[in-house]
C-alpha positions in Angstrom: -98.1 107.9 -64.0 -97.8 109.5 -67.2 -100.0 110.3 -70.3 -100.7 107.2 -72.5 -104.2 107.3 -73.9 -105.0 108.8 -77.3 -101.4 110.4 -77.9 -100.2 111.5 -81.2 -96.8 110.4 -82.4 -94.7 109.8 -85.5 -95.0 106.8 -87.4 -93.0 105.1 -90.3 -94.2 106.3 -93.7 -96.7 104.3 -95.7 -97.9 100.7 -95.2 -94.6 99.9 -93.2 -96.1 101.9 -90.2 -99.0 101.3 -87.9 -101.1 103.4 -90.1 -101.0 104.3 -93.8 -101.0 108.0 -92.8 -97.6 109.4 -93.3 -95.5 110.6 -90.1 -98.5 111.2 -87.7 -100.0 108.3 -85.9 -103.2 109.3 -84.1 -104.8 107.8 -81.0 -102.1 105.5 -79.6 -102.7 104.2 -76.2 -100.6 102.1 -73.9 -97.7 101.9 -71.6 -95.4 102.3 -74.7 -96.6 105.6 -75.2 -96.4 106.6 -71.3 -92.9 105.5 -71.2 -91.3 108.0 -73.6 -92.8 110.9 -71.5 -90.9 109.6 -68.4 -87.8 109.1 -70.5 -88.1 112.7 -71.8 -88.2 114.0 -68.3 -85.1 111.9 -67.5 -83.4 113.6 -70.4 -84.4 117.0 -69.2 -82.9 116.2 -65.7 -79.6 115.2 -67.1 -79.7 118.4 -69.3 -79.3 120.5 -66.2 -77.3 118.1 -64.0 -75.3 115.4 -66.1 -73.6 114.1 -63.1 -76.7 112.4 -61.6 -76.7 108.6 -61.4 -79.8 106.4 -62.7 -81.2 106.1 -59.1 -80.8 109.8 -58.4 -82.8 110.8 -61.5 -85.5 108.0 -60.6 -85.6 109.7 -57.0 -86.2 113.2 -58.7 -89.0 112.0 -60.8 -90.7 110.0 -57.9 -90.4 112.8 -55.4 -91.7 115.5 -57.5 -94.8 113.8 -59.1 -98.1 115.5 -58.6 -100.7 113.7 -56.3 -103.5 113.9 -58.8 -107.0 112.3 -58.8 -109.2 111.5 -55.9 -106.9 109.1 -54.3 -105.3 108.8 -50.8 -101.5 109.0 -50.9 -99.7 107.5 -47.8 -96.4 106.9 -46.6 -95.0 103.3 -47.3 -91.6 102.0 -46.1 -91.2 100.2 -49.4 -91.5 103.5 -51.4 -89.2 106.1 -49.9 -89.6 109.0 -52.2 -92.9 110.4 -50.7 -96.5 109.3 -50.4 -97.7 106.5 -52.5 -100.9 104.9 -53.6 -101.4 101.5 -55.0 -103.2 102.6 -58.1 -101.4 105.9 -58.8 -97.8 105.1 -57.6 -96.2 108.5 -56.6 -98.5 110.3 -58.9 -98.4 112.2 -62.3 -94.9 113.1 -63.5 -94.1 116.7 -63.4 -91.4 117.8 -65.9 -91.1 121.4 -64.5 -90.7 120.4 -60.9 -88.2 117.7 -61.7 -86.0 120.0 -63.6 -86.1 122.5 -60.7 -85.3 119.7 -58.3 -82.2 118.7 -60.4 -80.6 121.9 -59.8 -79.2 123.6 -56.6 -81.9 125.2 -54.7 -81.1 128.7 -53.1 -83.7 129.8 -50.3 -83.6 133.3 -49.0 -86.1 136.2 -48.2 -88.5 133.5 -47.0 -90.8 133.2 -44.1 -92.5 129.8 -43.2 -95.6 130.8 -41.3 -97.2 128.9 -38.3 -99.3 125.9 -39.7 -97.3 125.6 -42.8 -95.9 122.2 -43.6 -93.2 122.6 -46.3 -91.2 120.1 -48.4 -88.1 121.5 -50.3 -86.3 119.0 -52.4 -83.4 119.5 -54.7 -79.8 118.1 -55.4 -78.3 120.7 -53.1 -80.1 123.2 -50.9 -78.4 126.4 -49.5 -80.4 128.8 -47.3 -79.6 132.1 -45.7 -79.9 135.9 -45.8 -77.8 136.2 -49.1 -77.0 132.8 -51.0 -77.9 134.0 -54.3 -77.9 137.3 -56.3 -80.9 136.3 -58.5 -83.6 137.4 -55.9 -83.8 140.1 -53.0 -81.6 139.3 -49.9 -83.5 138.6 -46.7 -83.5 136.1 -43.7 -85.1 132.8 -43.7 -87.4 132.4 -40.8 -89.3 129.5 -39.5 -92.1 130.8 -37.2 -93.2 128.7 -34.3 -95.7 126.1 -35.3 -94.0 125.8 -39.0 -92.7 122.2 -40.0 -90.2 122.5 -42.9 -88.1 119.5 -44.5 -84.9 120.3 -46.3 -84.2 117.2 -48.3 -81.2 117.0 -50.7 -79.2 114.3 -52.5 -75.7 115.9 -51.8 -75.8 118.6 -49.2 -77.8 121.1 -47.2 -76.0 124.3 -46.3 -77.5 126.6 -43.6 -75.8 130.0 -43.8 -76.1 133.3 -41.6 -79.6 134.5 -41.7 -81.5 131.3 -41.3 -83.5 131.3 -38.1 -85.8 128.6 -36.9 -87.6 129.9 -33.8 -88.5 127.9 -30.7 -91.5 125.7 -31.5 -90.9 125.4 -35.2 -89.9 121.9 -36.6 -86.8 121.7 -38.9 -85.8 118.4 -40.7 -82.6 117.9 -42.7 -82.4 114.9 -44.8 -79.5 113.9 -47.1 -80.2 111.0 -49.2 -77.8 108.1 -49.2 -80.0 105.7 -51.3 -78.0 105.8 -54.4 -75.7 102.8 -54.6 -74.0 104.2 -57.7 -72.8 107.4 -56.1 -69.2 107.5 -55.2 -69.3 111.0 -53.5 -70.3 110.9 -49.8 -73.1 113.3 -49.1 -72.5 116.3 -46.7 -74.6 117.8 -44.3 -73.8 121.2 -43.1 -75.1 121.9 -39.6 -77.1 125.1 -38.7 -75.7 127.9 -36.7 -77.0 131.3 -37.1 -76.1 133.4 -33.9 -73.7 133.7 -31.2 -76.4 134.9 -28.8 -76.2 133.9 -25.0 -78.1 130.9 -24.1 -81.0 132.7 -22.5 -81.5 134.5 -25.7 -81.7 131.8 -28.3 -85.4 131.7 -29.1 -84.7 133.2 -32.9 -81.9 130.9 -33.7 -81.4 127.4 -34.9 -79.2 126.4 -32.2 -81.8 124.7 -30.2 -83.4 122.9 -33.1 -82.4 119.1 -33.3 -81.5 117.8 -36.8 -83.4 114.6 -36.9 -82.9 114.0 -40.8 -80.5 111.0 -40.7 -83.4 108.5 -39.8 -82.8 105.9 -42.5 -80.2 104.9 -45.0 -81.3 102.6 -47.9 -84.3 101.6 -46.0 -82.3 100.5 -43.0 -83.0 102.1 -39.5 -80.1 103.7 -37.8 -79.5 102.4 -34.4 -76.8 104.7 -33.2 -74.6 107.4 -34.8 -71.0 108.1 -33.6 -69.4 111.5 -34.5 -65.6 111.6 -35.0 -63.2 114.4 -35.9 -61.4 114.0 -39.2 -58.4 112.6 -37.4 -60.6 109.9 -35.7 -61.2 111.3 -32.2 -64.6 110.1 -31.0 -66.7 113.2 -30.0 -70.2 111.9 -29.3 -72.4 108.6 -29.6 -76.2 109.2 -30.2 -78.7 106.3 -29.8 -82.1 108.2 -30.1 -81.8 109.0 -33.9 -81.4 112.7 -33.4 -78.5 115.0 -33.0 -77.6 118.8 -33.0 -74.3 119.5 -34.5 -74.8 123.4 -33.9 -72.1 123.6 -31.2 -69.4 121.8 -33.0 -66.3 123.9 -34.0 -66.0 124.6 -37.6 -64.5 121.7 -39.5 -65.2 118.3 -41.2 -66.4 115.5 -39.1 -67.2 111.7 -40.0 -70.7 110.3 -39.0 -70.5 106.5 -38.6 -74.0 105.0 -38.5 -74.7 101.4 -37.0 -77.7 100.1 -39.0 -80.5 97.7 -37.8 -79.1 94.8 -39.8 -75.5 95.3 -38.1 -74.0 96.9 -41.1 -72.0 100.2 -40.8 -72.6 103.5 -42.8 -70.3 106.4 -42.9 -70.7 109.9 -44.2 -69.1 113.3 -43.6 -70.4 116.6 -42.4 -68.9 120.1 -42.7 -69.8 122.6 -40.0 -69.5 126.1 -41.4 -70.8 128.8 -39.0 
């Protein structure tokens, strides 16, 4: 949704325009007036990240829309970029949120409290104790009972200082819906401590990453993890995996989809 009722806009001078008032046309209504608002947001997105594809720009606009009005927005398999309503779509376009999402996001000095359900979306997300100098250093902590989703188009990087306590929920999702992108998305698995097994309640090592659930709206049946040289490490068939104990390095994930096709991507473990 975008503004499209009684909008002022420019017009051709004199009788050649829609109105004989020069330059300013008052009270224009319709989708032809709503469309430029969305096009302008697309331009703003590309001004901060010119490497995005058409589909990636659309994903950002849809994922950051405001859920306005007294409407019920629900998840719908046909609309993968958040909750959706038949009358309102994804909601009202939000230029500010869209521009922020188009830039890399750095999360530090942040505590997600019990009962919080937080959705972070950006082209890239990096989280840890000291991942940017633009704000005070500090750990990122997911308290028990919190539910946090980190969704990015290219990669999610969890660095030292990221702690998901026992009882918290962490979802890492890397979008692979854009068919125009030529760069494989990367997922950097969490590892925040080398503490012994009996003392891991404040680390991310026991938190399963269930983010690679769907690719291009097709369900993942199984995932095989290979070293970069092609050695099979593990095959997972429950839609979840925890890569925290993998040695540092690059790995290839090969997903078998519900339609029989195969989808591959690479992850980098950087403890």
